[in-house]
C-alpha positions as CSV (number, residue, x, y, z in Angstrom):
1,M,-68.2,-238.3,-7.6
2,P,-69.6,-241.7,-6.0
3,L,-66.1,-243.2,-7.4
4,K,-64.5,-240.5,-5.2
5,R,-66.2,-241.2,-2.4
6,W,-66.0,-244.9,-2.8
7,T,-61.8,-245.4,-3.3
8,K,-62.0,-242.6,0.1
9,S,-63.8,-245.2,2.1
10,A,-62.1,-248.4,0.3
11,N,-58.5,-246.8,1.5
12,F,-60.0,-246.1,4.5
13,A,-60.6,-250.1,4.9
14,I,-57.4,-251.2,3.6
15,E,-55.9,-249.2,5.8
16,G,-57.9,-250.4,9.4
17,I,-56.4,-254.1,7.3
18,L,-53.2,-252.9,7.3
19,H,-53.3,-251.1,10.8
20,G,-54.3,-254.4,11.7
21,T,-51.3,-256.7,9.6
22,K,-48.8,-254.3,11.1
23,T,-49.6,-254.7,15.0
24,Q,-51.0,-257.7,15.6
25,R,-48.8,-260.8,14.9
26,H,-51.7,-263.3,15.1
27,L,-53.0,-261.8,12.6
28,R,-50.1,-262.0,10.2
29,Y,-50.1,-265.7,10.9
30,H,-53.5,-266.2,10.3
31,L,-53.1,-264.5,6.5
32,Y,-49.9,-266.9,6.5
33,A,-51.6,-269.6,7.1
34,A,-54.3,-268.1,4.7
35,A,-52.5,-268.6,2.4
36,F,-50.9,-272.0,3.3
37,I,-54.8,-273.4,3.0
38,L,-55.5,-272.0,0.3
39,I,-52.3,-273.3,-2.3
40,L,-52.7,-276.6,-0.8
41,S,-56.4,-276.9,-1.3
42,Y,-55.3,-276.5,-4.9
43,V,-52.5,-279.0,-4.6
44,L,-54.9,-281.3,-3.5
45,G,-58.2,-281.0,-6.0
46,I,-60.7,-280.3,-3.6
47,S,-64.1,-280.3,-4.9
48,R,-66.1,-277.0,-5.4
49,N,-67.4,-277.8,-2.6
50,D,-65.6,-278.1,-0.2
51,F,-62.6,-275.1,-1.5
52,L,-65.8,-272.8,-1.0
53,I,-66.1,-274.0,3.0
54,I,-62.3,-273.7,3.6
55,S,-62.6,-270.1,1.7
56,L,-65.8,-269.5,3.8
57,T,-63.5,-270.3,6.6
58,V,-60.6,-269.1,6.5
59,I,-62.5,-265.3,5.9
60,V,-64.6,-265.7,8.8
61,V,-61.1,-266.1,10.5
62,L,-59.8,-263.4,9.6
63,V,-63.0,-261.2,10.0
64,T,-63.2,-262.0,13.3
65,E,-59.5,-261.4,14.1
66,L,-60.3,-257.7,12.5
67,L,-62.8,-257.8,15.0
68,N,-60.7,-258.4,17.8
69,T,-58.7,-255.4,16.8
70,A,-60.9,-252.9,16.3
71,I,-62.6,-254.0,20.4
72,E,-59.4,-254.4,22.1
73,T,-58.8,-250.5,20.2
74,V,-62.4,-249.5,21.6
75,V,-62.1,-250.5,25.2
76,D,-58.6,-248.6,25.3
77,L,-59.6,-245.6,23.9
78,V,-62.6,-245.9,26.5
79,S,-61.2,-247.1,29.5
80,P,-57.4,-246.3,29.2
81,E,-56.8,-247.3,33.1
82,E,-56.5,-251.1,33.9
83,S,-60.3,-252.2,34.6
84,L,-61.9,-255.0,35.3
85,K,-64.3,-254.8,33.1
86,A,-62.0,-254.0,30.0
87,K,-60.4,-257.1,30.8
88,I,-63.3,-258.6,30.5
89,A,-64.4,-257.5,27.4
90,K,-60.7,-258.0,25.7
91,D,-61.1,-261.8,26.8
92,V,-64.6,-262.4,25.4
93,A,-63.0,-261.2,22.0
94,A,-59.8,-263.1,22.3
95,G,-62.2,-266.3,23.4
96,A,-64.4,-265.3,20.1
97,V,-60.9,-265.5,17.5
98,L,-59.9,-268.1,19.8
99,T,-63.8,-270.0,19.0
100,T,-63.8,-269.7,15.7
101,A,-59.3,-270.8,14.5
102,F,-60.2,-273.7,16.7
103,G,-63.5,-274.2,14.4
104,A,-61.8,-273.6,11.2
105,A,-58.9,-276.4,12.1
106,V,-61.4,-279.0,12.7
107,I,-63.1,-278.2,9.6
108,G,-59.7,-278.1,7.6
109,Y,-59.3,-281.7,8.9
110,I,-62.7,-283.1,7.9
111,V,-62.1,-281.4,4.7
112,L,-58.8,-281.8,3.6
113,L,-58.4,-285.5,5.7
114,P,-59.2,-287.4,3.4
115,H,-57.2,-285.9,0.3
116,I,-54.1,-286.0,2.3
117,R,-54.8,-289.6,3.5
118,K,-55.4,-290.5,-0.2
119,G,-52.2,-288.8,-1.3
120,L,-50.4,-290.7,1.7
121,E,-51.1,-294.3,-0.2
122,T,-51.3,-292.8,-3.8
123,G,-48.9,-290.0,-3.7
124,F,-48.7,-287.1,-3.6
125,S,-49.7,-285.2,-7.2
126,V,-49.9,-281.5,-7.9
127,A,-54.3,-281.0,-9.1
128,R,-54.6,-279.1,-12.6
129,H,-56.9,-276.1,-12.5
130,S,-58.4,-274.2,-15.5
131,G,-56.9,-270.5,-16.2
132,E,-60.1,-268.6,-14.1
133,E,-59.6,-270.2,-10.9
134,I,-55.8,-270.1,-11.5
135,S,-56.7,-265.8,-11.7
136,V,-59.0,-265.9,-8.9
137,M,-55.5,-267.4,-6.5
138,A,-53.5,-265.4,-8.3
139,V,-55.6,-262.0,-7.2
140,V,-55.8,-263.2,-4.2
141,L,-52.0,-264.3,-3.1
142,V,-50.6,-261.2,-4.2
143,L,-53.6,-258.9,-2.0
144,I,-51.6,-260.8,0.9
145,L,-48.4,-260.3,0.0
146,V,-48.7,-257.1,-1.1
147,V,-51.0,-256.2,2.3
148,I,-47.8,-257.8,4.6
149,T,-45.0,-256.3,2.9
150,K,-47.3,-253.3,2.9
151,A,-47.3,-254.3,6.6
152,Y,-43.3,-255.4,7.7
153,C,-42.4,-251.8,5.7
154,G,-44.7,-249.7,7.4
155,K,-44.8,-246.3,5.1
156,G,-47.6,-245.2,3.3
157,T,-51.5,-246.0,2.7
158,P,-52.7,-249.2,1.0
159,L,-54.1,-247.5,-2.1
160,R,-51.0,-244.4,-2.0
161,G,-47.3,-244.9,-1.0
162,G,-45.6,-247.3,0.4
163,M,-42.9,-250.7,-0.8
164,P,-44.8,-252.1,-2.6
165,S,-47.1,-251.2,-5.1
166,G,-50.0,-252.6,-5.2
167,H,-51.4,-251.1,-8.2
168,S,-48.1,-252.5,-10.0
169,A,-48.6,-256.0,-8.5
170,L,-52.0,-256.5,-9.0
171,A,-51.7,-255.0,-12.6
172,F,-48.7,-256.8,-14.1
173,S,-50.4,-260.2,-12.2
174,I,-53.6,-259.2,-14.5
175,W,-50.7,-259.2,-17.2
176,V,-49.4,-262.9,-16.7
177,V,-53.4,-264.1,-16.4
178,V,-53.7,-262.8,-20.4
179,V,-50.9,-263.8,-21.1
180,F,-51.5,-267.3,-20.3
181,T,-55.0,-267.1,-20.7
182,S,-56.0,-265.0,-23.8
183,G,-52.7,-266.4,-26.1
184,S,-53.2,-263.3,-28.5
185,F,-50.0,-261.5,-28.7
186,V,-51.8,-258.6,-29.0
187,A,-54.0,-258.6,-25.8
188,S,-50.8,-259.3,-24.5
189,A,-49.1,-257.0,-25.6
190,L,-52.3,-254.5,-24.6
191,C,-52.1,-255.5,-21.5
192,F,-48.7,-254.8,-20.7
193,V,-48.8,-251.5,-21.5
194,L,-51.7,-250.5,-19.8
195,A,-50.0,-251.8,-16.8
196,A,-46.5,-250.1,-17.9
197,A,-48.2,-247.4,-17.9
198,I,-50.7,-247.5,-14.7
199,A,-47.2,-247.9,-12.7
200,A,-45.8,-245.0,-14.0
201,S,-48.8,-242.5,-13.7
202,R,-48.3,-244.2,-9.9
203,V,-44.6,-242.4,-10.0
204,T,-45.9,-239.3,-12.4
205,S,-48.0,-238.4,-9.7
206,K,-45.4,-238.5,-6.8
207,I,-47.6,-241.3,-5.4
208,H,-44.9,-243.9,-5.8
209,T,-41.4,-244.7,-6.0
210,V,-39.8,-246.5,-9.5
211,G,-37.9,-248.9,-6.8
212,E,-41.8,-249.2,-5.1
213,V,-43.7,-249.6,-8.7
214,L,-41.0,-252.1,-9.7
215,L,-41.3,-254.1,-6.4
216,G,-44.8,-254.6,-7.0
217,G,-44.6,-255.1,-10.1
218,V,-42.2,-257.7,-10.0
219,M,-44.3,-259.6,-7.1
220,G,-47.2,-260.0,-8.8
221,A,-45.8,-261.3,-12.4
222,L,-43.3,-263.4,-10.7
223,L,-45.9,-264.8,-8.2
224,T,-49.1,-265.2,-10.8
225,F,-46.7,-267.1,-13.3
226,V,-45.1,-269.4,-10.7
227,L,-48.5,-270.6,-10.4
228,F,-49.6,-270.8,-13.6
229,E,-46.7,-272.7,-14.6
230,I,-47.4,-275.1,-11.3
231,F,-51.1,-275.5,-11.4
232,L,-52.2,-275.0,-15.1
C-alpha cells in the first residue's frame, strides 16, 4: 500500500536524522540553537517575512550538517584507511557546514539586532501571537525535543519504539492546541480521547512501554501548554 511504503520511507529518513543527532554533537548544537532562535524570534515579535528568513536559514544549516554526516560516512566506507583525498573530501564538507553556519549567524545578526536594540532601549516584552502561529511552533519544538531525547536515550527508531513516544508527544500536543484554540469542551474532550487512544495503541501493539508513552504525552502537552501561556 502507498501509505505503508510512505511510512516506511519516512521512518528511514527520520532514522537518518536520529543517527546524525546521536553521533554528531554539532548537529545537536544546531538543534539547540534552532529552538533558541525560533523562540527568541517569537519573543521579539519579528515580522512574518523576517521569521521566514530565519526559518529557512535554520533549515539550510541543519540540512548542510546532515549532508556533511552522510559524506563522512560514505568516505569512511569507500576509504577506510587514511587517504589524502578522503581527508580533502571531509574537510570540504566540514567547510560547507562552517560557511553555512557563519552565513546563518550574519543573517541572524542583521534580522534580530534591530529588535534586540529596540528592546534594550524601551524594555523587553513578550510579543503575542495567534493560536495558529503558536500551534506551528509547538509542533516544531515538540519534534526537536523528541529527536534530541531519543538520541540521548539511544533506543528504538523514531517511528517505532524508544524513549519517549513521539506519537504520544504529538497527539497530546495537538490536544492542548485544540483546548486553547477551539473553545469547545466537546472538541477538546474528543481530541483527548483520540490522543489517549493513540497512546494506548502504542502500548497494546508493544511498540512502546507505558513509561515511554506517558513521558511522550507529558512532554508534548506540557511544552505546548507553556508556549500558549507565554505567547497567546
